[in-house]
Steps between C-alpha positions, in 0.01 A plus 500: 500500500245475221130567531354601165587678178266790555541828678399443860169675568142446598254757376673839508751413776855432388752327724551725804857400588839540327696242306761322711823643364827592671348844555219344703742333742724806531209729582346241730822475704527880508140516626570251777801704609290818505230315691750433777679835509191718444314329784800555728531862383138588576489301821836594650657800323178702477382348829149424371491172686382168365128564544488838325740386228286190440180704469656750259649234276183288507295797377752577224501135395121490489496808275765351268311170475180683408678642195661161428168315509324766294760481225417281202861414420847497650620854581860495627476804729180382669611138528845569645371769735263236637789256539713757687213582736401137556866428574495762776165382636611135499808601697291697748255214555787274602666771710175582681442139596856468629558840662153607613344164582806301600441216252823309439665503157472122486124524550452778244711311246287189546171694495587692183622181335160344569328817373697489172426130448131547583476789253652290223268207579190721489625674186564172319170345608313803371693566179690174423817701440755705694655642185567873508457502122126470545420784742208609285209504744436691821478174694841382382651840564361494854669165568819635342528804730404302812773250415753780449409660834551174686827426316636837610391441858647149492824623348531766769442255784731236353770754422494646851495151647815400314693828527409594858357208696746248354771769496607430142552870436393722210793436266488125548123510449555664161720209392266244656179619333683590180633144491153356552366710212785369282414141597132551412599654166741220410252226591230679301711511185617140541143376533392723213777358279437133572121493543298452184160480666335841466302472826818432696681787330214731590490384863877534523490857371222609735663338803841648418350847455325507836796349687727765350242769577497401867879474525566838338324664795753402771779537241405861424428577865843368599658730241303793641591417859867453409520834319302701754610351832779655704847354461485393864203279408678344203372740233649766273340786691330676207182548703139441401461841331789464256427134431131565435570794268757303297271203450188708435691694234611173338140371501376826347754491217434134418122544506534809281705296253243219497215747455666642190645180355212267597760224535297322768152507346365150448400481135466123481421233752793293367747635754759355736440555868870558557 
């Protein structure tokens, strides 16, 4: 996806999000897994309950986003902490609607799908772009984080719907959503290879990114559920504590590496979305 030949900034605000490299997708999947297992750990293992857990995580997310919005450039630790927390909060929003208010998974999946689409429509009407390579204003960043929140909530609802309501199971869900991500990736590269029109290439990249972003949520959650669930429920029985610690440690090490290496800092707007 190409946008311009200049460093992406407006005034003194550099692009506030990371470059889309393999590290981005690895950490994103790890975050979605933590979002699932950490929410279960606080809610069930520590017996906080959904309401208290939701309040705690919402406050922590709000604090993290304050630092994220106040930053003038992409800071890996602040950005990925926000993603981890918004992953947990997105999971809890879906779980609260289902468990506390009795809303069906089909309904929540439809509602969050509409919310994601509506966010993208409003974002595009206001900014004429959905590119994450141009998150250089507070308004665009606001749309970006709202979209991410709804994609996490949608991914949670859709993942639970497939794995539990449709009884596909956690392991099969991993292959299902992993396969869908592969299909999106293949189609993206095919279109990218055979499309010469720059506008179509740009639209293809943006669409592929957000589809993959949504699908990695149920993919990562299925991995978390499979690892943490008891063997009697079709999992490996590692538990939410062990699974959360393993994935949080992996996120920490990768973010530390990116902080030092700056491998994912967007230096030019001429970047590929995938």
